[in-house]
N, C-alpha and C positions, 0 to 999 in steps of 0.2 A: 504494500500500500504506500510505502514511503517513496517509491519511485514512480507512482502513478500520476494521475491528473491532479490538479490543484485541490479539487474537492476530496479526492481519496487521500491525498497527503494530509489535508486538514483533519479529516476523520481519523487518520492514523495518529496524528499528534494528540488529538483529543483523547483517544483511547490510552495512549502512553501517559498522558497527564493524569488520567483517572487511575491508572495502575500505580504510578509513582506519586500518589497523593501525599504531599508532604505534611506530616505533622509539623509543627513549627520548629524545624531544624534546618540549618543551613545546608548540610550536604545534599539533602533531597531537593531543596530549592535550586541549588546549583545544577544538580543532575537534570532536573526538569527543564531548566533553561538550555542545557546542552542538547537535550533530546530534540529541541526545536530545529537544530541545525543538522540533523541526520540527513543524508548519509555522510556529512563531513564531521570532523571533530569527535570521532568515535572514542578515542582514547580518554578524553576528558569526561565523557559520559560515564564510562566504566570506572574511572578513578573516583568520581564523586559518589557513585553508588557504593563503591567499596569503602569510601570514607564513612558512610552511614553505618555500615556493618562494623567497621573498626570502632566507631564511637560506642555502639551498643555492646560490643565484646569488652571494651575497656570498662564500661559500667558494670557488666556482669562479673568480670574478673575482680573488680574492686569489691563488689558485694560479697562474693564468696571468699576472697582471700583477706580482705581488709588491708591490703597492701597498697598504699597510696602511689607507689611506683607503677602500678598497673595503668594509671592514667597517662603515663609517658611511654610505655612500651609499645612495640609494634604489634600489629594484629597477630602475626605468626608467633611471637614470643608469648603473648597472652593465651593463645590457643594451647600452646605447649604447657603452659602453667596450669591451665584448667584441666587438661588431659592428665597430667602427671599426678595431680592431687585427688582425682576422683571425687568431684563435688556433686555427684549424682547427675551429671550432664550425660545424656544419652550418647553412646559411642558413635551412632550414626550422625548426630549433629556435629560432633567434633570432626568426624571425617569429612562431612560436607563443608565445614568451615575451612579445614586445611586445603581442600581442593579449590574452594573459592579463592582463598588467598593465593595459592600458587599458580592457578591457571588464569585468574581474572585480575585480582587486585594488584598483585605485584607487577605484572606486565603493564597494567593500566597506569600505574603510578611511576614505574621506573624504566620501562623498556620503550625507548624512542625509535628503535629500529623498525623497518617495515618488512613484513614477510615477503618473500619472493613473489613478484607479479602483482602486488597490491599497492594501491595508492594511499591506503590508510592502515593503521595498526590493527584495527578491528573492523569487521563488517557491521552494517546496520543490524543484520539479523543477530549477530553476537551481542550487540548492545541491548536489543529488545529482549533476548533470552536472559541476559544478565539482570535486566530490570525485574523480570518475573522471579528469578532465583533470589535476588536481593530481598524482595518484599516477602517471600516465603521464609527465608532465613531470619529476617527481622521479626516476623511473627513468632517463629519458634523460639528465638532468644527471649523475646518479651514474655512468653508464657513461663519461662524458667526464672526470670529475673525481674524483681520489682524495681530495682535501680535502673535497669535498661528501659523499662516502661516509663519511669519518671523522666529519664533523660530524653526519651523520644518525644515526650509531650512538653519538653522544654520547662519542666518543673525544676525546682531547686536540685542541683547536683548533690549527691550524697557526700 
């Protein structure tokens, strides 16, 4: 739909905005803005979606460990910390977070190279799929963590 007529493109953007409905948090506002420019600027869209997950995992890690350094650690390090200590986080969620970090967030944030034959780091389809995955992961994190839920609603940080 993103490559179709103006009407289809507008409809696609509307659907994406509905999917990435921002609670009052900046990473999703920024991601929503980047989605308007698809099929260009794909890396930034993925990066901001990842920033949202990073923010939620930091809140969840702080809630479970009470370690203030969690707020400064990378997504990967916080996932490792949560996995190692067995805080009752389902192993499948840890695995999905690890894959999200290694296949989407890290390349979206740090990898500026272009895959062979591409003009953009990610395709529009990859960005749209990442939006779906991000919102599902966010939902799963917020089910486990009251702090992550509060942070996502822009309530006082713990």
